[in-house]
C-alpha positions, 0 to 999 in steps of 0.5 A, a space after each residue: 955214737 955215744 949211749 944216752 945219759 939217762 934212760 927212763 924205764 916204765 911198765 904199763 897196762 892201761 895207764 891213760 889216766 896216769 901216763 901223761 903226767 908221768 911222761 911229762 915230767 921226764 920228757 927232758 930224759 934222753 931215752 924213755 922205755 915203755 914196756 907194756 902188757 896189753 893195754 886196750 885204752 890210749 896208753 900206747 898212743 900217749 907214750 908214742 906222742 912223747 917219743 918213747 920206745 915201746 915194747 909189747 910183752 905179756 905180763 911176766 909179774 912185776 919185778 920180771 917186768 921191770 927188770 925187762 924194761 931196765 935191760 932194754 935201757 941204753 943209757 948210762 944211767 937208769 930211773 925206774 918209775 912206776 906209771 902213776 909217778 911223777 917228778 916234781 919240777 925241783 927233783 927233775 932240776 936236781 936230777 939234771 944238776 947231778 950230771 953236770 959233774 960225775 956223781 958221787 954215788 952209783 945209786 939214789 934213793 928218792 923221797 916219795 910223797 903218797 897221795 891218797 884220795 888226792 891228799 898227801 899222807 905225811 905221817 904214820 910211816 907214809 913219808 918219806 918213804 924213800 925209793 931206790 930208783 936212780 942207778 947206773 945201768 948194770 948196777 941193780 935190779 928188782 928182786 923177784 917177788 910177786 908184790 911189793 918189789 924192791 931193788 937189790 943193790 950193794 954199793 954207794 948210795 946217797 939220797 936226793 933232796 927232792 920229791 917224787 909223787 905218787 898218785 896211788 889211789 885217787 878213789 876208794 874203788 881203785 884202792 879196793 881193787 889194787 888191795 884185793 889184787 896185792 893181798 892175794 899176791 902177799 898171801 902167795 908170799 906168806 905160803 912160800 915162806 910157810 907163814 900160814 897161821 895153822 895154829 888158832 892162835 897164830 890165826 887170831 894173832 895175824 888176822 886180828 891182833 897184828 892189824 889191830 896193833 899195826 893200826 893203833 901204832 901208826 895212826 896214834 903214835 906215828 901221827 896218822 890222825 894228823 892226815 884227816 879223814 883220809 888218814 883215817 880211812 887209809 890207816 884203817 884199810 891197811 889193817 884190813 889189807 893185813 887181815 886179808 892177806 894172812 887170812 888168804 894165806 891160811 885159806 891157801 894152805 887148807 887146799 
């Protein structure tokens, strides 16, 4: 038997709110791989209802978990998705048309619409936010880092015309929970790189001045103010996240 054409790789943990929407948008794929790390909600039942192949695996970190999911795929092409992402109907059709003849590249970037409190954040650096997500099997994998993992790939790439929708933060509570966790993981990266703001000047620069400068640049000069109240809150809290990250790195270095 020939291998399937397209495999979709997804990692999950308690994603019953997001997973039905995600899986519905890729139900036409030839293979769906879901690697779950101990969900206690209806995540696994939802995955089964879409005929996904489920693999239960203890949490090993974002990159390790995603690379494991990719390695389990048997398709000639792999689409790596987060459980809170959804393909627009236009993107679904574009990817399906892509395989009607040999693709001209070995990997494809996909534009991503980031939603905050239900609003598409179009400015301030949040769009088009291209992510390399579609690639030939064996051609790419995620770099090993605690958070904000990216795919390492060398070769011919292209970018698709249509969008992926990222239902990132539907409520302020989910945002603050994510930023608390991500700032801790980001601090670990800074500590590993020795960027722990040991001097008073460095501490003030990283925890105060960099967040303020970043907020002004993205909110005023890059048009973030045009995204309404949601844009204001997102850029403000992103600046706070940056301050948290450097403050936590400094705190860890004290110990």
